[in-house]
Each structure stands twice: as structure tokens, then as C-alpha cells.
C-alpha positions as CSV (number, residue, x, y, z in Angstrom):
1,X,106.6,169.3,65.1
2,X,104.9,165.9,64.9
3,X,107.1,163.3,65.0
4,X,106.8,159.0,64.1
5,X,108.0,156.7,66.6
6,X,108.2,152.5,65.6
7,X,107.1,150.9,68.1
8,X,108.0,146.7,68.0
9,X,105.1,144.3,68.6
10,X,101.8,145.4,69.7
11,X,101.3,148.9,71.2
12,X,98.6,148.0,74.0
13,X,98.4,150.9,76.9
14,X,100.1,154.4,76.0
15,X,99.6,157.1,78.5
16,X,101.2,160.5,79.1
17,X,103.9,160.5,82.1
18,X,105.3,164.1,83.1
19,X,106.0,165.0,79.8
20,X,106.4,161.8,78.4
21,X,104.5,159.4,76.7
22,X,104.5,155.2,78.4
23,X,103.8,153.0,75.9
24,X,103.0,148.9,76.4
25,X,103.7,146.8,74.0
26,X,102.3,142.6,74.0
27,X,99.3,141.8,75.9
28,X,99.9,138.2,76.3
29,X,103.6,137.6,76.1
30,X,107.0,138.7,75.5
31,X,105.5,142.3,77.3
32,X,107.7,145.4,77.7
33,X,107.6,149.2,77.9
34,X,108.9,151.9,75.5
35,X,109.0,155.1,77.4
36,X,108.5,158.1,74.1
37,X,110.3,161.7,75.5
38,X,109.5,164.3,72.2
39,X,112.7,165.7,71.3
40,X,114.5,162.6,71.4
41,X,114.7,160.5,68.3
42,X,114.7,156.6,69.4
43,X,112.0,156.0,72.6
44,X,113.5,154.3,75.2
45,X,112.9,150.5,76.6
46,X,112.6,148.7,79.4
47,X,112.6,145.4,80.3
48,X,109.8,144.0,83.8
49,X,111.6,143.1,86.6
50,X,109.6,140.9,87.6
51,X,108.6,139.2,83.9
52,X,104.7,139.3,84.3
53,X,104.5,136.1,82.1
54,X,103.1,132.9,84.1
55,X,104.1,129.6,82.9
56,X,101.0,127.3,83.9
57,X,99.5,123.9,82.5
58,X,98.9,125.6,79.3
59,X,102.0,127.1,78.6
60,X,102.9,131.0,79.6
61,X,101.0,133.9,79.9
62,X,100.9,137.2,80.4
63,X,101.4,141.3,79.9
64,X,100.4,144.2,80.4
65,X,97.8,146.2,78.7
66,X,96.5,149.9,79.6
67,X,98.2,152.6,81.9
68,X,97.1,155.0,84.2
69,X,99.1,157.3,86.6
70,X,97.3,158.7,89.9
71,X,97.7,162.5,91.1
72,X,100.3,161.6,93.3
73,X,102.6,160.4,89.6
74,X,102.1,156.6,91.0
75,X,102.2,154.1,87.9
76,X,99.2,151.5,87.2
77,X,99.2,148.4,84.8
78,X,97.1,145.9,84.0
79,X,98.4,142.5,83.6
80,X,96.5,141.5,81.0
81,X,96.0,137.5,80.2
82,X,97.5,135.5,83.4
83,X,97.9,132.9,83.8
84,X,94.6,131.1,85.0
85,X,96.3,127.8,85.2
86,X,98.5,128.1,88.2
87,X,98.1,126.0,90.6
88,X,96.4,126.3,94.3
89,X,97.1,129.0,96.0
90,X,99.0,131.1,93.1
91,X,96.5,134.3,93.0
92,X,98.2,136.5,89.3
93,X,98.2,139.9,90.1
94,X,95.1,141.6,88.1
95,X,97.6,145.1,88.6
96,X,100.7,146.7,89.6
97,X,102.5,149.7,90.3
98,X,105.1,150.6,88.5
99,X,108.4,151.9,89.1
100,X,111.2,153.2,86.1
101,X,115.1,152.7,87.5
102,X,117.6,152.4,85.0
103,X,116.5,150.3,81.7
104,X,113.9,148.1,84.3
105,X,110.4,148.7,84.5
106,X,109.4,147.0,88.5
107,X,106.1,145.9,88.8
108,X,104.3,145.6,91.8
109,X,101.5,144.3,92.7
110,X,98.6,146.2,93.7
111,X,95.7,143.9,93.7
112,X,95.3,140.1,92.3
113,X,92.8,138.7,90.5
114,X,91.4,136.5,93.3
115,X,91.5,138.6,96.0
116,X,88.1,139.1,97.9
117,X,86.3,142.0,97.2
118,X,83.0,144.0,98.5
119,X,80.1,143.1,95.7
120,X,78.9,147.1,94.9
121,X,74.8,145.6,93.6
122,X,74.7,141.8,94.7
123,X,71.8,139.6,93.7
124,X,69.5,139.4,95.5
125,X,70.1,136.6,98.6
126,X,73.6,136.8,97.3
127,X,77.0,137.4,98.8
128,X,78.1,141.2,99.9
129,X,82.1,140.0,99.8
130,X,83.3,137.6,97.5
131,X,86.6,136.5,95.4
132,X,87.2,138.5,92.1
133,X,87.5,135.5,90.2
134,X,88.8,137.7,87.1
135,X,89.7,136.2,84.0
136,X,90.6,139.4,81.8
137,X,92.2,141.7,83.1
138,X,92.1,144.7,80.4
139,X,92.3,148.7,81.4
140,X,91.9,150.8,83.5
141,X,91.5,154.9,84.8
142,X,92.3,156.3,87.3
143,X,88.9,158.5,88.6
144,X,90.6,161.3,91.3
145,X,86.9,162.8,92.4
146,X,85.4,159.5,93.6
147,X,86.2,158.6,96.8
148,X,89.4,160.0,97.2
149,X,91.3,159.0,94.4
150,X,89.7,155.3,92.2
151,X,91.4,153.2,89.7
152,X,88.4,151.7,87.6
153,X,89.5,148.2,86.5
154,X,87.6,146.9,83.9
155,X,87.5,143.6,83.3
156,X,86.5,142.8,79.5
157,X,85.2,139.2,79.5
158,X,83.9,138.9,82.6
159,X,82.1,141.8,82.1
160,X,83.3,143.9,85.7
161,X,84.9,146.3,86.9
162,X,86.8,147.0,90.3
163,X,87.0,149.9,92.4
164,X,90.0,149.9,94.3
165,X,90.7,153.9,96.3
166,X,92.8,153.8,99.1
167,X,95.2,152.9,96.8
168,X,98.6,153.0,99.1
169,X,97.7,151.0,102.2
170,X,99.7,147.8,101.8
171,X,95.8,146.0,100.5
172,X,93.9,148.4,99.0
173,X,89.1,148.8,99.4
174,X,87.9,146.9,96.5
175,X,84.5,146.9,95.2
176,X,83.3,145.0,92.1
177,X,80.3,146.4,90.0
178,X,79.0,143.6,87.9
179,X,77.5,144.8,84.4
180,X,74.2,144.0,83.4
181,X,72.9,146.1,79.5
182,X,69.7,148.9,80.5
183,X,68.5,146.8,77.4
184,X,68.9,143.2,75.9
185,X,69.2,144.0,71.7
186,X,68.0,140.3,70.3
187,X,70.8,137.5,70.1
188,X,72.9,140.4,72.8
189,X,73.3,139.0,76.1
190,X,72.1,140.0,79.7
191,X,76.1,141.3,80.5
192,X,78.4,143.8,78.7
193,X,81.8,143.4,77.3
194,X,83.2,146.2,77.8
195,X,86.4,147.7,76.9
196,X,87.5,151.4,78.9
197,X,85.6,154.0,81.0
198,X,85.9,157.1,81.1
199,X,84.4,160.1,83.1
200,X,83.4,163.5,81.7
201,X,83.2,166.6,84.1
202,X,81.2,168.8,82.3
203,X,82.3,171.1,78.5
204,X,84.8,169.1,76.9
205,X,85.3,166.8,73.9
206,X,85.3,162.7,74.7
207,X,87.2,161.7,71.9
208,X,86.5,158.3,70.9
209,X,88.5,155.7,68.9
210,X,86.6,153.4,66.5
211,X,89.0,150.4,66.0
212,X,87.5,148.9,63.1
213,X,85.7,151.5,61.4
214,X,89.5,152.9,61.8
215,X,88.2,157.0,63.1
216,X,88.8,158.4,65.3
217,X,85.6,160.6,66.7
218,X,85.0,164.2,68.9
219,X,82.2,164.3,70.9
220,X,80.7,168.0,72.4
221,X,80.4,167.1,76.1
222,X,78.2,170.3,76.7
223,X,75.3,169.2,78.1
224,X,76.1,166.4,79.9
225,X,76.5,165.6,83.5
226,X,79.6,165.9,85.8
227,X,80.5,162.8,86.8
228,X,78.9,160.8,83.5
229,X,81.1,157.4,83.1
230,X,80.7,157.2,79.3
231,X,82.3,153.1,78.3
232,X,82.5,151.4,75.3
233,X,81.5,148.1,73.9
234,X,83.6,147.4,70.9
235,X,82.1,144.4,68.2
236,X,82.5,140.7,70.4
237,X,85.4,138.4,68.6
238,X,85.8,134.6,68.9
239,X,84.5,134.1,72.3
240,X,83.1,136.8,73.8
241,X,79.4,137.4,74.4
242,X,76.6,138.7,72.1
243,X,77.1,141.7,72.4
244,X,75.6,145.1,70.0
245,X,79.3,147.5,69.2
246,X,78.0,151.2,70.7
247,X,78.8,154.0,73.1
248,X,77.3,153.7,76.5
249,X,76.8,155.6,79.6
250,X,77.7,153.1,83.5
251,X,75.9,153.7,85.7
252,X,78.8,153.2,89.3
253,X,75.4,152.7,91.3
254,X,74.0,149.9,90.3
255,X,75.9,148.5,86.6
256,X,73.5,149.3,84.5
257,X,75.4,150.1,80.2
258,X,73.2,152.3,78.8
259,X,73.8,152.5,75.1
260,X,73.7,155.9,73.7
261,X,75.2,155.9,70.2
262,X,75.1,152.9,68.3
263,X,76.9,154.3,65.1
264,X,80.7,153.3,65.6
265,X,81.8,149.5,64.2
266,X,84.2,148.7,67.8
267,X,84.6,151.2,70.6
268,X,87.8,151.6,72.0
269,X,90.3,153.7,74.1
270,X,88.2,156.5,75.4
271,X,89.8,160.3,76.1
272,X,88.1,163.3,77.6
273,X,89.9,166.7,76.9
274,X,88.7,169.5,79.3
275,X,87.1,172.3,77.6
276,X,89.9,174.1,79.3
277,X,92.6,172.4,77.1
278,X,92.4,173.4,74.2
279,X,92.0,170.3,71.3
280,X,94.8,170.6,68.2
281,X,93.0,171.7,64.6
282,X,89.6,172.9,66.6
């Protein structure tokens, strides 16, 4: 039986967790978490500790966005809109791990927006290690079969992916992958701005949310090579680089993003469901 739940605020992150749904609301400020348990009349509300918002010279900024869950049950949540105006040596978190106790969601920084990371695809003569310099932590995806378990973090406005592995060390191994468009469409920027990334592992269904088109597309992945990473590049908004909206494939070796479908108005969230799982209505 279907159920409808109303969440106050804008829902930015949504994922399944041990038979429940975790939903973060209000990515920029006044952020909190709701946990939906099927069969219960209302979602449970959790407040964050500490508050992900920081106060800098431009006011108070910061909330939570995308949520991923590791194979061991660790919850990873993106720190959206971190305050970049805090005085040095401030280094706001880019990603938190999250623990639920009582009515509180406790946040622990996993890595910071200015942590030093290996550059996976350095420019000729460029540095091998450099500060991340993230301004727009956005979405994340836990990939269990990549380097023993890797969290891929998308920094949308920075045209960059951060690959964090050895996640249970005091400081995870960080690699940054600078993104480029395979072909530069007329009027578009060299660097793409991605919203979500997901790995396709063989036959199944890739679901793509077309936010501005108002549709969810189901794409048969038969024939797609295992280990292919699809990415959503939404239509640019105010302040974004002038990219062309597309469903694309991203190469994690060199950061090249190749569009494969331009029919979606503004693709956003992606989900891959392997063929061994039943898909409702199919």
C-alpha cells in the first residue's frame, strides 16, 4: 500500500537505510533530518548536532544534502553550502558521517573543503597534491567495488569529483578528479557541472530524474559495460557555467565527461537497479 508523507522544507537528500528512508531538508540553512518508517503515520524528526551551519562575514550558511550508506551501515551526508567566509584556519566539512541517537543526528566531519588531496589527472607540470578548494559540495555516492569501498563526492560548481577511500582511517585517502567535456558544445564551458553520479553494473534499469521536465525515465542497461559511471548534468541556473543539459558518462581515469542523451530537460538524481531486483510496474 502506498503512503504519502509531508516534510516541512525542501527535501534534498533521500536514501534507504535498514528498512527506513532518510530524508534531509533545507540544504542551505535551517537543515534537519526526517526518518520515514513504513507503516508509521508520521516521519520522525531529528535535529543535527552540531548544527551544519556556520556564521561568517556573509551571515549564516550551511546545511545537508545527499545521503549515502556504506556496506557496513555508515551514513555519509554532504555538507551543502559551507560558509567560505570563515577566517583562517577554518576548514568546514565537505562530508559528514552521521549517527542517529534519540532524536539527534550527530555529525562528524569526514574530510574538509580545503583538505589536501592527490590530483588524479594533473595538468602538465601541475601539482600532484593540492588543496581541494571546494565551494559547492553537492551529492555523494558510495561505490563498494571501487578501491575496497569509495565515496564519490560531486562538487558541482567546482567541476570536480572527490574520491575518498579507506574511509575508516582517521583521515581517508583523498583523490580529486578535475572534469572536462569530451566535446565543447557551442556556447558551453570546457568544464561540466555534474549533479549526480552512479555506477551501472550490467543489466538492469537506470532511473534518471528530469527535474524541469517533470518526468522520471527508466533506461534499460543491457549492453552497457559493467563499471560504467553515468552522470547527470542539469540545465545551468543563475551563476552556473553555460553547460548543455545531458545524461552523460564520466571516465574516472581522466575526468572526461561524454554526453549520451540530450533529451532530458534538466537531469538530476540517478538510481541504478540491477536486473535481479524486481522493478514495480515492469
